[in-house]
N, C-alpha and C positions, 0 to 999 in steps of 0.2 A: 342517095349518095350510094357509090359502089362499094359495099366491104368488100367486097372479094372478086379480083376483076378477072380472076382464071377460073376456066371451064373446070379445070379436073377438081376443084374445093367442091364441098356439099355447103350449098348458101343458106340451106333453108336453119339450120340453127343459130350463124349468125341472125339472120335478119329478126329470124323470132327472140332474139337475145334483144337487139336493138329494137325491135317494137316493143317490147316489154319495160325500157328503159324511155320509152319514149322520144326515142331519137330519129330526125323527120327523114324525108326520103329526099333532100337537097340539097346540095352545098354550096357553100356563099362565100364570096373572095370578101370575108372580112378583114377584119385589123391584123397587123402582126403582132404576136406578144409585143407588148413591153413601149410599141409606137404609141398606141393609143388606145385608153381607154374609156367605156361607156358605162354607165352608169356607177354602182359603185361596184367597180370587181374584186372577186376574193386575191387574198393574197399572190405571188407568184408560184408556180411549181417550179423547182431547177430539178432538169436532169443530170441526175452523172453514173460512176461507174461501178458502183458500191455494191450492186447486186449483180455483174456480171457473171457471168460459167454458164456452163449446160453445153458446150460450147461441143460438136463430136470430134471424138478421141481415141486413143489406145495406142500398144505398142505392139511392136513387131517384130519377132526375132526369126531368125537364122537358126534352127536348132538344130540339124545336121544336113553333112552334105556326102556327097559321093564319089568314090576314087576310082578314075578309069586309068585301071591298066592293062594289059595285055598278060594272063596269067598261062595262058597255053605252054606248054612247056620250060616252066621258071619253076624251079623247085626253092626259090627265095623270092620271092615279088618286092619284097621291099625289105629288101639287106637286112634282116634280121638275125644271121646265122652267125654263129660265134663259138670256136671249136673250147673258148675256155670257160662260155656261161658267166657268170659272175667273177669269175677268179682274175684274181690282183696277183699277178707276177713278183709286183712292184714290195706287195705287204703278204704276201705266202698264203692268203686266206680267200674264203667265197666270201663277200658281201650279199646278202639277200634281200635287206632292208626291200631295195626298190623292186621285191617282185611280189611284197605280199599282196592278198588279191581278198576281199570281204565282198558280199556279198553286195549287188550291184555293177561290179565289177568282173567278177567272173563269171556266168550266167549258167555253166556245164553242171553237169549233175553228176553227184547228188547233188542239188541245189545248196549253198552256204546257207547259215540262216543270219540274221541280221544281228551285227554289233551295232553298241549304242553311238551317236554324230560325231562326237568328241573323241572317238575309240580313233589312233596312232600309235607307230612304230620306233622304236629307236633305232637310230641310225646304224651300230654296231650291232645290228640283228649280223650273226657270222657264223661260218663252217672255219673250223680248221682243221687240220692234217699233220702229220708227225714230220713237217719242212716248219711248222711250227714249235712244235714243242721240243723237237728233238729224241722223240721217242714213238714207237708204233700203236697211235692212239688217232680216236677222232674229239673233239669236241664242238658242240654244239651249244651255243649262247643266242637266245633272242629273246627280247624284250618286247612288250605290246602291254602299251599304256588306257585305262578303262576302259578296260572289259566289263559286263555283268560281272556282279562279283559272283563266283562260284568255283566249280572245279574242273579243269580241263584237263582234256589229254592231249601229249605231242607225240604225232608220230611223223617215222618216214616211211615212203609208199613208192613201188613201181606200178604206176598205172598204165593201164591201156584205154586206148583212145576210141571207142566204138562213135564214128561218125554219122549223126543225121542230118541227114539232105546236105547240107554244105557245111564243112569244116568252120566251126565257131570264128578260131584265128584270124581265119581269111576274109571272113565274112562282116567280121566286127571290123578288119583292117578298110576293106572297101564299101559298105554299108554305113557304119556308126550303130549296127544293131545286128542282134541275134534272134534269127524265127524258131531253128527247131535246135533246143540246145543239145551237143553231145553229150555220151556218157564216157565217165570214168570209171575204169573196174581194176580192180588188180590182176596184173601180168603175174601169173605161176604162185610159187609162193603160199605161205598158208600164216595165218595171226600168229605171235609170238611174243616172245621178253613178255614184257611189263602184263600180267601184276608177278609173271615168277621171276624178273630181277628188274627193280629199278635202278634206272641208271645216270640219276641225280649226281651230280658231282660230289666225289665223298670226300669225307672228314681227312682220307690221308694222301689227299690230293693227284696229283700225276702218278706214283707208283700204282695209287686206286684202281686210278682211269684205267691204265692199262692191264692191271688185272680182272677189269670187268668182262666178265665173258659173255660172247658172242656165237651164236647159236649155229651149229656150223650143219644145213646152209641158213645163212642169215634170212629170218621170217617176213612176208609181205602179206601186208602191214606191222611194223618193226615198231611198239609201242614203248617208248621211252619211259615216260612217268608221266604223275599227275602235278597239275599246280593249282595248289586254291588260292584265290583272292581276286581283286579287280585291277591289279598290277603283276601280269603273268611277267615273273623271270625264267625262264626255260635252261638250264645250263646240266647239259647230260654230255657223256662220255663213255666211251667202250676202249677194248683194243685185244683182246685174246681171244681166239687163233687168229690172225690177221691176215685178211684177205686180199688188201692194196697195195697196192707198190711195191709191181712182184722187183722188175726189173732197178726203177728211178722214183724221184717221185716227180711225179710230172701229174697234170689232171684230168690227164683221157685215164688213168689209171685208178682216182678218186671212187670215193663212196657217193659223188654225185656224179647223175648221168652224163654223157653229151650231149652240148647244145648243136651239133650238126647231124649232119646227115648221113653217117655211117655207127656203125651197130658201135656198142662201145662193150666192154669185159662183164660176165654176168660176176657176182652181183653188184648195181648199181641201181640207186634212187634217182627218179627225177621228180618227187614232188614232196614238199614236207605239208600236212595238215595236223591242226587243231580241232577237237572237236570239245563239245560240250560232253560232260559227261567220264565216266572211268568204265571200262572194261569191268563185268559181262553186261552193264546196263549204259553203253556206250549213246551219247546223242550225237544230233546233227553235228555236220565240220558246220566252222567258223570261221578260220581263217584257212590260207589253200598258199602256197608257195610252189610256181613250177619252176626248178632248180636246170632239167634240160628239155630237148627234145620230146615232144609226143611219140611216141609208137602207138603201132596198132596190133591188133590182139596176136603179131607173129613177131612180134619184137620188133620192128622195124620202123625207124625213125619214119614219121610225116613228114611230104613239102610240107614248108610255109607253116609246122606248127613250132618255131622256135619258142625258147623262154625269153621273158615271162609274159603269161598271158596280156594281150596290147592293153593300153589305157588311148583315151582322145589324145596325150601328149605323143604318142606314138602314130598316131593318124595323122597332127597336125605336122608332127616330124615327116612323113612320109611325104608329104608336098613339096620340100624343098628337092625330091630324087629327082633327074631326072630323066623318067621316062614312065614319070606317074601328073597325072590332069586330073582335075576336080570341079566338080558341080555344087549347087546345093539338090538337096533333095527332101530339106522337111522344113516349112516354117509356119509357126503356129504364131497368130492376131488376134488381139478382142476390138470390142470397138460399143462404143457409151452414149447413150444421150441421141439415141434417132428415134423419134417418135413414130408410131406407125403412120402406112400411107392409105389414102383413099380407097377407096372400092374395093379392095382386096390385092391394089396392086404391092411386089414386092420390090425390095432391096434386093440388087444385083452387086458380087464380088468379081472380081476377074483380074487373072496374069497377065500383065503388059510386059514387052521385052520394048522400051525407050529408042533401042538401038538400030531396029527394023520394021518397029510399028508392029507388030504379030503381038495375038493377045487369045488369049480361050478363059472361058468361065472361069472360076477359081475352088475348082468342086472339094470342096473339104469336108471332112467330119466334125456337124456344128454340133453346139452344144447352146445354155444358156448360163452364166456362171451370178445367183444370186447372194449380195453381201447380206447378213445377218446380223445382230446384237447377241454374245451372250453372254450371259453373269455368273463368274465364277462363284467357288464358295463365299469368299473373300467379300462379294459386292460387287467385284470393279468388274466393270463391261470390257467388250472389247469385239471386234470384230471378225466373223470367222465368216470364210467363201465354200457355199456350195453349189457344185456345180451338178447343172441335170443330171439324173442317173443315166440314161437313154442319148444318145448321136446321132444326129441324122445324116446322109452323105446329099450335100446338095452347095449350090452356087448361089442360092436365093432365100432371103430368109425377110419376117415380118420387123417392124417397130418395135420396141416395148416405152412405155409413158413413164414404169419406174426406173427412180433414180439408182435404185440400188439391185438394176441386172444389168446387166451387159451380154457380149454378145461373143461367144468361143468359137474359134477357128482351126484346124487345124489341116495343113494342106501338105500331101503328099504323091509322091512320083504313083503309091496305087492309088492316091483319092481321087488322081486327074484322067487316069485310066488309060496313059496316049501319051501324053504330053509329060515332056518332064521340067519339074519345078526350074532345073538350070537353063532351062531356054528362054528363059524369060528374068528381068530386074526388079517388076514391079508388081503392089498388092493394088488395086483402085475399086474402089465404091463408086457406082455412076451416079449421074444423076438422078434423084430419086423420081421412078415415074417412067424414065428413059428402059422399055425394054431392049433386049436383044442387041444390044451396040455398047463397044467399051466410046464411046464419045461423052466428052464434057467429065473427065473425072474430078471429084468429090473431095475424094479423101483417099490418100494415099501416103503408102510405105515402099522404102526400099532395102531389098537384102542382097544386090547384087549391082557392083560396078563392072562393068564389060569393057572400060579402057576404050569405047569404041570400034572395039574389032570382035563383033556377035560371035563370029567362025572361028574364034582363036582363043579357047580358054585358059590357054597360059599366062596367058595378061590378068584376066578376072580379079577383084578382088571384092571379098568376103564382104557384106556389113553385119553383122552378128545381131544388132539392135540399133531402133530405127523409132522414133514416132511418129505414129501418124498424123499428115499432116490435109487438114482442111481450107478448102479455098478453089481451084482452079489451077490445076494442075496444066504445064506449058510444054508438051509432048518436043516440040522445038528445042525449047531451052529450058530444061527442068528445074537451073539455078535461078530460074528468072520466075517460076511461077508465081501467081498472086495465089498467098495463102491468107485465111481471114483469121483474125482474134478483134474481139471487144474493142471500141473504140469510141469515141463521141462525146457529145455533151448536149444542152439545150434547157430550155427555160419552158413555161406553160400558162395560160390564165383561165381561167373561169372568169367570162362577160357577162352581162347583163342589160340590156339596152334600158332597161324602165324597171324599178323597185318598189315598193315603200315597206316602211320600218315595221319588223315584226315585235313584239313582247309578249311576255310572260302573262299570260293572267292573273296568275296568285301572286306575285310578285312585282310585279311591274317592269322587271327586267328587262334591258335590251338586246335582243336576240341578236339584231342583223336586217340585211335587207331581202323579200323575197321576190323574185323574180314575176314578172304581169307577164311580160311580150313570150313569143313563142318562138321569140329567137335567138335565145340563148345559144352560146355555145361555149367549149373547149378549141383554145387555143392552143398549138404545142409549133415550134421551131427548133430543130435540131443541124447540128453543126459536125463534120467529120468524122460521118458513120464511113465502116468498111464498106467496101465493095460487095454486098453477097454474090456468093460462089453460087456458079451453073446450078438452074433451079430452086431457088430462095429467097425469099421478099421478106422485106422487115413490117411487121406488123403491131400494130399499137392495141395498146388492153388496159380496160379498170379492172384495179384486183381489189379484193377486200376478204379477209380471214371467212369470212359464214359465207361468203356467196360464192359463187361461179365466175370466172374470167370472163367478160362481155370483150369480143372484139369492136375497135373502131374503126375496123379495116385498116389496108396497108397504107404507108406514108406515097406524102407525092414531095412533087419538086416546091421549090419555094413558092412564095409571090413573086411577081403578082400572076403569072402563070398557072400554078398548082398543077405541074402535069403529071398525069398518069405515068408512074414511071415502074411497076410492076417487073420490068424489063433491064433495069438496070442491072441483070447480074450478065447481063449480054451484050447492053444498051450504052455510050457512054455520051450522057448530054453534057456536052464542053462547055456551056453556059455555067453549070453548079456542080461539075464532078471531072475527076480526074480517071484515070485507067484503074487506079487503085483504090479512090475515096470518093462519098458521097460529100460536096465539102457542104451544102447547104438542103436543107429537105423541111418540111412543114405537113401539119395534121390539123385540117380545121373541119370541126365537129358541130353540125345546129342539134339542138335538141328542146322537144317543151320540156315545159318544167318537170323537174325532174329530183329524187332523190336520193344526191351524191353521200350520204352520209354511211352505206353500204361499202360504200368502195373508199381504201387506204390508199390508195396513189395510180401511179398509169405505168403500165411495161410496155419496152419495146422489146420483141422476141424476133430473133432469125427463122420463119418457117419454111419447111417446103411445100412449095405450091400446089405437088401434088398429097400434099398431108392433110389429115384430117382437121374438121373445122375447132381445132381445141389448139388449149396454147402449150406452146412447146417448150424441151428443157432449157431451148439455146436464151440466156437474156442478155440482151448489152447492156444499155443505158434503164434506168428507171427515177422515179422521184412519188415525192408520197404529196395526195392529196390536202388542202387544208384541212388540219384537225378536228374543225367543227363544224361542218356544213351538215346542212339539213332539205329540207326545201325552197329554202333562199339559200342567197351567199351572203357570204361568211361576212360579219364586221370585223371593224379592228376590235 
């Protein structure tokens, strides 16, 4: 009997296990289950989908994209310049809430300390001038919710930007990341204000604000006061002597620096900064609001450095500009439930363009993720994902038999080292054991739809999330690809040609019938199994709690031919198959007298032909053996 029909499998383990069971070396054309029984057969075995699972799978995410735009000689590539900044001429005030940036939103130095995850900003965070109060005064009112409880110092500052590498604002807009953070430093002036003067809104109201002294010249940084709590309501004001709005009440002569490429009058401020602690023991900054254009150390405005510092939403908005195109630049995906391959063979991941057929190895930063169970102080258990400490730059990897371990991949333009992510549309895992080619993809996901025009990115559609699909990818008609899912049913019998009655010698209790002949058999039939993906085959196993699974070999065609169908992944047997299903199949195994009591059931798994001779994680259907079986066939 051919337990392992493909050469790449290690047959020795399966054959040794079969010998231990006493399974004979030849298959016979025996009775189909349910059609005819010989001797005193065991009860029927019903196969179902109750244990189905373990199909290779995982999520695919488009993590980042690159904007393609000509920056040469363009001082406002993304049309972010605005002479009035946040100024509303209708409501005659600055609305600055949309410019609040915290750690993770503004990478520049000095680095911002993190705020709690539920941190938020009141929409009415504003700066008012005399056109609001009809008196020569400034009013700063801002509220931040769910801060870490403590003392914070509020400051307005005139900062210069020292560019390290590329300008951060422009690099983030184009690449969605910053590689060398720029440095923000005070531009002339000296620290002053608080603690000598606390500019908190006085009891006297506006008259007290007008009387609040302003140092001459105004300091930089200018510490306005402290707030203690976890909800910070900053309400500061000042008024004498008056340095602003010399000629008219217009924003370009306000306390807020211009948000355009021309120098404004001094003194003007381009940042609001909130620090932990208070002078002289000032801690790190936690909140930064860019009010006007960034300037260099000479005080000249920097092209493409307009307020506020850009977010992902600004990048998405730039996609609508006529001079901007885009392409994916960073994808991440995970794969689980891939058993190891035989003889050191490795799985291969590729990038594929479905439009033109181009492909390249998906060189990635590869790591593993282990899910462990932890118990908290209250005895509650929860799952924790633990990534491996190191990553490996590779496009090939070995499977892992552990159900709690999955494979992680990060593919970027940098990891590919030449080709760009945006030149491709799909991630694929090729047929197990197929080295050096992108033929027969069996696991795939899509991150880009080029709308039939691979040379024109203007109509590209980004697919930000996709589930990896297992089956056969049809490159000509991807929507018609043959995806795999667990399907099917079946039944089975333990048959015995001749038997004798067995009794308990101490009690006389009837135990059942013992098989006497050497042609006893396990007879199984299956219906409507999904066709295997390329490189895979169905295998039948005896399973038990205290013994290792034992292979009974791969399924065959139905009676009367019992054809070997290990190539059903690529060949359709029209008599009992369709393009998507194996309508009928069988497995008949003859054996010498065997102790079946060690085994609780029979399991049908999907196995890679290039896999190890061990049972893999992908179970399709399974059934339980009769509950009281020993060296005899069970009685009633």
